[in-house]
C-alpha positions as CSV (number, residue, x, y, z in Angstrom):
1,M,-58.0,14.5,-132.5
2,A,-61.5,15.3,-132.4
3,G,-64.0,12.2,-132.9
4,T,-64.0,8.5,-132.0
5,I,-60.8,6.5,-133.2
6,T,-62.0,2.9,-134.5
7,V,-59.5,0.3,-134.9
8,G,-60.4,-2.6,-136.9
9,G,-56.9,-4.4,-137.4
10,L,-56.5,-4.2,-141.2
11,A,-53.3,-3.8,-141.4
12,T,-51.7,-6.2,-138.8
13,G,-54.9,-8.7,-139.1
14,L,-55.5,-8.6,-135.3
15,D,-58.8,-8.2,-134.0
16,T,-57.8,-5.1,-131.9
17,N,-61.4,-3.9,-130.9
18,S,-61.9,-7.4,-129.2
19,I,-58.5,-6.7,-127.5
20,I,-59.2,-3.3,-126.3
21,S,-62.4,-4.5,-125.1
22,Q,-61.1,-7.2,-123.0
23,L,-58.4,-5.0,-121.6
24,V,-61.0,-2.2,-120.7
25,A,-63.0,-4.6,-119.1
26,L,-60.0,-5.9,-117.0
27,E,-59.4,-2.5,-116.1
28,S,-63.0,-1.6,-115.2
29,Q,-63.1,-4.5,-112.4
30,P,-62.3,-2.1,-109.6
31,L,-65.2,0.2,-111.1
32,N,-67.5,-2.6,-111.1
33,D,-66.7,-3.5,-107.3
34,L,-67.3,0.1,-106.6
35,Q,-70.8,-0.1,-108.2
36,T,-71.8,-3.3,-106.5
37,Q,-70.7,-1.7,-103.3
38,R,-72.8,1.4,-104.1
39,A,-75.6,-1.2,-104.4
40,G,-75.2,-2.5,-101.2
41,V,-75.0,0.7,-99.3
42,V,-78.2,1.8,-101.0
43,A,-79.8,-1.2,-100.0
44,Q,-78.7,-0.7,-96.4
45,Q,-80.3,2.9,-96.4
46,T,-83.5,2.0,-98.0
47,A,-83.8,-0.8,-95.4
48,M,-83.0,1.8,-92.4
49,Q,-85.4,4.3,-93.8
50,T,-88.2,1.6,-93.9
51,L,-87.3,0.5,-90.5
52,N,-87.8,4.0,-89.4
53,T,-91.1,4.2,-91.0
54,K,-92.0,0.8,-88.8
55,V,-90.6,2.4,-85.8
56,L,-92.8,5.6,-85.8
57,A,-95.9,3.4,-86.4
58,F,-94.8,1.4,-83.7
59,L,-94.8,4.8,-81.6
60,T,-98.0,5.8,-82.9
61,A,-99.7,2.7,-81.4
62,V,-97.8,2.9,-78.3
63,D,-99.1,6.2,-77.7
64,K,-102.7,5.4,-77.9
65,V,-102.4,3.4,-74.8
66,R,-99.8,5.8,-73.0
67,D,-102.0,8.3,-71.3
68,N,-104.3,7.2,-68.0
69,G,-107.6,6.0,-69.2
70,D,-106.7,5.3,-72.8
71,V,-106.0,1.7,-71.9
72,I,-109.1,0.9,-70.3
73,A,-112.1,1.4,-72.5
74,R,-115.4,1.7,-71.6
75,Q,-119.0,0.9,-73.0
76,A,-122.0,2.4,-72.2
77,T,-125.5,0.7,-72.8
78,S,-129.0,1.9,-72.9
79,S,-131.8,-0.5,-71.6
80,D,-134.0,1.3,-74.0
81,T,-132.4,2.9,-77.0
82,G,-136.0,4.3,-78.0
83,I,-135.7,6.6,-75.0
84,L,-131.9,7.2,-74.9
85,T,-128.7,5.9,-76.3
86,A,-125.0,6.6,-74.5
87,T,-121.5,6.4,-75.4
88,A,-118.4,6.3,-72.6
89,T,-114.9,7.6,-72.6
90,G,-112.3,5.7,-70.5
91,A,-113.1,8.3,-67.8
92,A,-116.3,6.7,-67.0
93,A,-116.8,4.7,-64.0
94,P,-118.6,1.4,-64.0
95,G,-121.9,1.3,-62.6
96,T,-125.8,1.9,-63.5
97,T,-127.8,5.3,-63.6
98,S,-131.5,5.6,-64.1
99,L,-133.1,8.5,-66.0
100,N,-136.8,9.2,-66.7
101,V,-137.3,11.6,-69.7
102,T,-140.7,13.7,-69.2
103,A,-139.5,16.1,-72.1
104,L,-137.4,16.8,-75.0
105,A,-135.4,19.8,-75.6
106,Q,-137.0,21.5,-78.9
107,G,-136.6,24.6,-80.8
108,A,-139.3,27.5,-81.5
109,I,-141.2,27.3,-84.8
110,A,-143.2,30.2,-86.3
111,T,-145.6,29.7,-89.3
112,S,-148.0,31.9,-91.6
113,T,-151.5,31.4,-90.8
114,T,-152.9,32.4,-94.1
115,G,-152.0,30.3,-97.1
116,A,-151.0,31.5,-100.4
117,A,-151.5,30.0,-103.9
118,S,-147.6,29.7,-104.6
119,A,-144.1,30.6,-103.2
120,T,-144.2,33.6,-105.5
121,S,-147.3,35.3,-104.3
122,T,-146.7,38.5,-102.5
123,V,-147.0,38.9,-98.7
124,A,-147.9,42.6,-98.3
125,T,-150.0,45.4,-99.9
126,G,-147.5,48.2,-99.5
127,A,-144.5,49.6,-97.7
128,G,-143.7,47.8,-94.2
129,S,-141.4,45.4,-92.2
130,F,-141.1,42.2,-90.6
131,T,-139.4,42.0,-87.5
132,F,-138.4,39.1,-84.9
133,R,-136.1,38.2,-82.3
134,V,-134.4,35.0,-81.2
135,G,-134.2,34.8,-77.2
136,T,-132.8,37.9,-75.8
137,G,-131.0,38.5,-79.0
138,Q,-131.2,41.7,-81.1
139,N,-134.2,42.4,-83.5
140,Q,-133.9,41.5,-86.8
141,T,-135.7,43.4,-89.4
142,I,-136.7,43.3,-93.2
143,A,-138.2,45.7,-95.1
144,I,-141.3,44.4,-97.1
145,D,-143.4,46.0,-100.1
146,A,-146.0,45.0,-102.5
147,T,-143.4,43.5,-104.4
148,T,-142.2,40.9,-101.6
149,T,-143.0,37.1,-102.2
150,L,-143.2,34.5,-99.9
151,Q,-139.9,33.1,-101.3
152,G,-138.6,36.4,-101.2
153,L,-139.1,36.9,-97.5
154,A,-137.6,33.4,-96.8
155,T,-134.6,34.1,-98.5
156,Q,-133.8,37.3,-96.9
157,I,-134.6,35.9,-93.5
158,N,-132.1,33.3,-94.0
159,G,-129.6,35.8,-95.3
160,L,-129.5,37.4,-91.6
161,G,-127.8,34.6,-90.1
162,A,-129.9,35.2,-87.2
163,G,-129.9,31.7,-85.9
164,V,-133.4,30.7,-87.6
165,S,-134.2,28.8,-90.7
166,A,-136.8,29.7,-93.0
167,S,-138.4,27.8,-95.5
168,V,-141.8,27.6,-97.7
169,V,-144.0,24.7,-97.3
170,N,-147.0,23.6,-99.4
171,I,-149.2,21.9,-96.6
172,G,-152.0,21.5,-99.4
173,T,-151.7,19.7,-102.5
174,A,-150.5,20.1,-106.0
175,A,-154.1,20.7,-107.2
176,S,-155.2,22.6,-104.2
177,P,-151.9,24.4,-102.9
178,D,-151.6,26.0,-99.4
179,V,-148.1,27.8,-99.1
180,R,-147.2,28.7,-95.9
181,L,-144.3,30.3,-94.3
182,R,-142.0,28.5,-91.8
183,I,-139.4,29.9,-89.3
184,A,-137.7,27.5,-87.0
185,S,-135.0,28.2,-84.6
186,T,-131.7,26.1,-85.3
187,D,-130.8,25.4,-82.0
188,T,-132.9,23.9,-79.1
189,G,-133.5,25.2,-75.4
190,A,-135.5,27.8,-73.9
191,S,-132.9,30.3,-74.8
192,Q,-133.9,29.9,-78.4
193,A,-137.6,31.4,-77.5
194,L,-138.6,33.5,-81.1
195,T,-140.5,36.3,-80.8
196,I,-142.4,38.0,-83.9
197,V,-142.0,41.9,-82.9
198,Q,-143.8,43.4,-86.2
199,D,-145.4,41.9,-88.8
200,D,-146.7,43.8,-91.7
201,T,-147.4,40.8,-93.8
202,T,-150.7,39.8,-95.0
203,V,-150.0,36.0,-94.3
204,G,-150.0,36.4,-90.3
205,V,-146.9,35.0,-88.8
206,S,-147.1,33.5,-85.3
207,V,-145.1,31.3,-83.0
208,T,-146.8,27.6,-82.8
209,Q,-144.1,25.8,-81.3
210,Q,-142.4,27.3,-77.9
211,A,-138.7,26.6,-77.5
212,A,-138.2,24.4,-74.2
213,N,-135.5,22.5,-72.5
214,A,-135.0,18.8,-71.8
215,Q,-136.5,17.6,-68.5
216,F,-135.8,14.4,-66.8
217,T,-134.9,12.7,-63.3
218,V,-131.6,11.2,-62.6
219,T,-131.2,8.3,-59.9
220,G,-130.0,10.1,-56.7
221,F,-131.6,13.5,-57.2
222,T,-135.1,14.5,-56.0
223,D,-135.4,17.4,-58.4
224,P,-135.7,17.3,-62.3
225,L,-132.8,18.2,-64.3
226,S,-132.9,20.6,-67.1
227,R,-130.8,20.9,-70.3
228,E,-131.2,23.0,-73.4
229,H,-130.1,20.0,-75.5
230,N,-131.0,16.4,-76.1
231,S,-127.5,15.2,-75.7
232,F,-125.3,16.0,-72.9
233,D,-122.0,14.8,-71.3
234,D,-122.3,16.5,-67.7
235,V,-124.7,14.1,-65.9
236,I,-122.9,10.8,-65.8
237,P,-119.4,11.6,-65.7
238,G,-117.5,10.4,-68.9
239,V,-120.8,9.4,-70.7
240,N,-122.5,11.2,-73.3
241,V,-126.3,10.7,-73.4
242,T,-128.5,11.6,-76.3
243,L,-132.2,11.7,-75.6
244,L,-134.6,10.2,-78.1
245,G,-138.1,9.8,-76.6
246,K,-139.8,10.2,-73.1
247,G,-139.9,7.5,-70.5
248,P,-137.4,5.4,-68.1
249,A,-134.3,4.1,-69.3
250,T,-131.0,2.8,-67.5
251,V,-127.4,3.6,-68.7
252,T,-125.1,0.9,-67.7
253,V,-121.0,1.7,-67.9
254,S,-118.8,-1.3,-68.0
255,T,-115.3,-2.2,-69.3
256,D,-115.2,-2.6,-72.8
257,T,-112.6,-5.7,-72.9
258,T,-112.8,-6.3,-76.8
259,T,-111.6,-2.8,-77.3
260,V,-108.8,-3.0,-74.6
261,D,-107.7,-6.3,-76.5
262,S,-107.6,-4.9,-79.8
263,N,-105.8,-1.6,-78.6
264,V,-103.3,-3.9,-76.9
265,Q,-103.2,-6.5,-79.9
266,S,-102.0,-3.1,-82.1
267,V,-99.2,-2.3,-80.1
268,V,-98.0,-6.2,-80.3
269,D,-98.6,-6.1,-84.0
270,A,-96.9,-2.9,-84.6
271,F,-93.7,-4.1,-82.5
272,N,-93.9,-7.6,-84.4
273,D,-93.8,-5.5,-87.6
274,V,-90.7,-3.9,-86.8
275,I,-89.0,-7.2,-85.5
276,N,-90.2,-9.4,-88.6
277,F,-88.6,-6.5,-91.0
278,V,-85.3,-6.7,-89.2
279,N,-85.2,-10.5,-89.2
280,S,-86.2,-10.4,-92.8
281,Q,-83.4,-8.0,-93.7
282,S,-80.8,-9.9,-91.7
283,Q,-80.8,-13.1,-93.3
284,V,-77.2,-14.8,-93.8
285,T,-77.5,-17.6,-96.3
286,Q,-74.5,-19.6,-98.0
287,D,-74.8,-21.3,-101.3
288,A,-74.0,-24.8,-101.2
289,N,-74.0,-25.2,-105.1
290,A,-71.4,-22.5,-105.5
291,T,-67.9,-23.8,-105.8
292,D,-66.6,-21.4,-103.5
293,H,-69.6,-21.5,-100.9
294,S,-70.3,-18.0,-101.2
295,V,-72.1,-16.3,-98.3
296,S,-75.0,-13.7,-99.0
297,S,-76.4,-11.3,-96.3
298,G,-79.4,-8.8,-96.0
299,P,-78.6,-5.2,-95.7
300,L,-79.3,-5.1,-92.0
301,A,-77.5,-8.3,-91.3
302,F,-74.5,-6.7,-89.7
303,D,-75.8,-3.3,-88.7
304,G,-74.8,-2.4,-85.1
305,T,-77.4,0.2,-84.9
306,V,-80.1,-1.7,-85.7
307,R,-78.9,-4.6,-83.2
308,T,-79.1,-1.6,-80.6
309,I,-82.2,-0.6,-81.3
310,V,-83.8,-4.2,-81.2
311,S,-81.8,-4.8,-78.1
312,G,-83.1,-1.5,-76.4
313,L,-86.5,-2.4,-77.4
314,H,-86.5,-5.8,-75.9
315,T,-84.9,-4.3,-72.7
316,V,-88.0,-1.7,-72.2
317,L,-90.6,-4.4,-72.8
318,S,-88.8,-7.0,-70.4
319,N,-87.9,-5.0,-67.6
320,G,-90.3,-4.6,-64.8
321,V,-92.2,-1.3,-63.7
322,T,-91.2,-0.5,-60.0
323,G,-93.1,2.0,-57.9
324,L,-96.7,1.4,-59.1
325,Q,-99.4,1.1,-56.3
326,G,-100.9,-2.0,-58.4
327,S,-100.5,-5.7,-58.5
328,L,-98.8,-5.8,-61.8
329,S,-95.3,-5.0,-62.8
330,Q,-94.5,-7.0,-65.7
331,L,-96.1,-7.4,-69.2
332,S,-96.1,-11.4,-69.0
333,Q,-98.2,-11.0,-66.1
334,I,-101.2,-9.7,-68.6
335,G,-100.2,-12.2,-71.5
336,I,-97.5,-10.3,-73.3
337,T,-94.5,-12.8,-73.8
338,T,-91.4,-12.9,-76.2
339,N,-91.2,-15.6,-78.8
340,E,-87.8,-17.3,-79.8
341,D,-87.4,-15.2,-83.0
342,G,-87.9,-12.0,-81.0
343,T,-91.6,-11.1,-81.8
344,L,-94.3,-10.9,-79.0
345,A,-97.0,-13.2,-78.3
346,F,-100.2,-12.0,-76.9
347,D,-102.7,-14.0,-74.9
348,S,-105.8,-11.8,-74.6
349,T,-107.7,-14.4,-72.3
350,K,-104.8,-13.5,-69.7
351,L,-105.3,-9.6,-70.4
352,D,-109.2,-10.0,-69.5
353,S,-108.6,-12.1,-66.3
354,A,-106.4,-9.0,-65.2
355,L,-108.8,-6.6,-66.2
356,A,-111.7,-8.5,-64.1
357,Q,-109.2,-8.9,-61.0
358,D,-107.6,-5.3,-61.1
359,E,-108.1,-3.2,-64.1
360,K,-106.5,0.1,-62.6
361,S,-103.1,-1.9,-62.0
362,V,-103.7,-2.9,-65.6
363,D,-103.9,0.8,-66.7
364,Q,-100.9,1.8,-64.6
365,L,-98.6,-0.8,-65.8
366,F,-99.1,0.8,-69.3
367,S,-99.5,4.6,-68.4
368,G,-97.9,4.8,-64.8
369,N,-99.4,6.4,-61.9
370,G,-98.4,9.8,-62.5
371,S,-95.2,9.9,-60.5
372,V,-93.8,6.9,-62.2
373,G,-93.9,6.0,-66.1
374,G,-95.7,2.7,-67.2
375,V,-94.2,0.6,-70.0
376,A,-95.9,3.1,-72.6
377,D,-94.3,6.0,-71.0
378,R,-90.8,4.2,-71.3
379,L,-91.5,3.2,-75.0
380,H,-92.5,6.3,-76.0
381,D,-89.4,8.1,-74.6
382,Y,-87.1,5.5,-76.3
383,L,-88.8,5.4,-79.6
384,T,-88.7,9.4,-79.6
385,Q,-85.0,9.3,-78.7
386,I,-83.9,6.5,-81.6
387,T,-86.3,8.4,-84.3
388,G,-85.8,12.0,-83.6
389,A,-83.1,14.3,-84.8
390,G,-79.8,13.5,-83.9
391,S,-81.1,9.8,-83.2
392,L,-79.3,6.4,-83.9
393,I,-81.4,6.3,-86.9
394,A,-80.7,9.7,-88.2
395,I,-77.2,9.3,-87.5
396,R,-76.9,5.9,-89.3
397,N,-78.8,7.4,-92.2
398,K,-76.2,10.4,-92.5
399,S,-73.6,7.7,-92.4
400,L,-74.9,6.0,-95.1
401,S,-75.6,9.0,-97.5
402,D,-71.9,10.2,-96.8
403,Q,-70.9,6.6,-97.8
404,I,-72.7,6.9,-101.0
405,S,-71.3,10.4,-101.9
406,S,-67.8,9.1,-101.4
407,I,-68.5,6.3,-103.7
408,D,-70.0,8.3,-106.2
409,D,-66.9,10.5,-106.4
410,Q,-64.7,7.3,-106.7
411,I,-67.2,6.1,-109.5
412,A,-66.5,9.2,-111.3
413,A,-63.0,9.4,-111.0
414,G,-62.9,5.7,-111.9
415,Q,-64.9,6.2,-115.1
416,Q,-62.9,9.2,-116.1
417,H,-59.6,6.6,-115.7
418,I,-61.5,4.0,-117.7
419,D,-62.3,6.4,-120.6
420,D,-58.9,7.9,-120.6
421,F,-57.4,4.4,-120.6
422,Q,-59.9,3.3,-123.5
423,A,-58.8,6.4,-125.4
424,S,-55.2,5.6,-125.0
425,L,-55.3,2.1,-126.1
426,Q,-57.2,2.9,-129.2
427,Q,-54.5,5.6,-130.0
428,E,-51.9,3.0,-129.5
429,F,-53.6,0.4,-131.8
430,A,-54.2,3.0,-134.2
431,N,-50.5,4.2,-134.5
432,L,-49.7,0.4,-134.6
433,E,-51.9,0.0,-137.5
434,L,-50.4,3.0,-139.1
435,T,-46.8,1.7,-138.4
436,V,-47.4,-1.6,-139.8
437,N,-49.3,-0.1,-143.0
438,T,-46.4,2.2,-143.5
439,L,-43.9,-1.1,-143.5
440,K,-46.2,-2.9,-145.7
441,S,-46.1,-0.1,-148.3
442,Q,-42.2,0.5,-148.1
443,G,-41.8,-3.1,-148.4
444,A,-43.9,-3.3,-151.4
445,S,-42.0,-0.6,-152.9
446,L,-38.8,-2.1,-152.4
447,L,-39.9,-5.4,-153.8
448,S,-41.1,-3.5,-156.7
449,A,-37.7,-1.9,-157.2
450,L,-35.8,-5.0,-156.9
451,G,-38.0,-6.4,-159.5
452,V,-39.4,-9.1,-157.1
453,G,-43.0,-10.2,-157.4
454,G,-43.5,-8.4,-160.6
455,G,-43.5,-10.1,-164.3
456,S,-41.5,-9.1,-167.4
457,T,-41.7,-9.6,-171.4
458,G,-38.8,-9.8,-173.8
């Protein structure tokens, strides 16, 4: 029968809707249990996905101290930042180097010798050309005529992409303009020499600044050195130097303990983020106020995969590294120890002391010596194994997804059963109402035939 059957108990006097509702609620208890079970598995999956994200963040922090030289940060300082500045990489060796700058690298500049009234003033009386060359490059030619303006010539020069920049500059005043063409090489060094090959303009363009290399002396070399740029990284190994002025200055390279401490602290913080999350999701509590003293637990409380991962991490961190040439083999020797809750504690003072005594051993403890992997290498390998395709976390997530899918199928089947059960009850109670109503009608008719219940006159 199409439509919804509504039973109100008009014939029987029973609250049949309430009876049906209670019977359906009792029948739905297994379905409710499945919904609760599903919510629990979803919470587990969400927690595992969050854990995977935090483990990957830990891997990123570990990889920053994994390669040789990454752990030991260097800093370079200049005795006179007006003359030069310097920055160092981990490959730089501690020490001092003196430089004496006698000339800075510069590009070539050519300008017009005759001023114009404005940027729209013409630069030729008839057909001709303007040709220039940068270094040993090809000649660059622009055709000009009586309509070519100063700004138009500059625009055409820029459109060549020839390694120069042209502009129009007023070296006079607004009231008394003196507008000139300026052509400058975009790079520095003697190789950027600018040559005016052909000039049919009326403004007379000539080179006013020659391109030149930087010139300086360096401790240990009797002859001066020359570079095409004012910034270079091939004079002091691992150090980039930028020349700013002329004169003497000393570059000092030393260990940047602040950066080293910060890099190691980042590793410790990322690991602790993993452990703190696992701890927060693994709490087991008992409700003392409940009559049944019920116990509630976090989504990762009894997860064997998580316990395996955490145990593996602690093993890698606590095991010593053998086969290194240095004096260090344990993280505890540089101030990294384990707290009771499984997190790490870091004493930067102890690390700084180890750096002062044997920084090479500190570097090897993390990044190994080429033939033997350090702690960072081992952590990288382990973290990659537990987060990659087919890893512990991937397998666990797949298992949880399968559980959710299975529960969803059971819920769908259970809901269909409930719908059928409710429809059956409604039909049965509707039939009961019809039967009772029919009996009542038949009883009333019988009583009426017997003359019972009705009045008579006579």
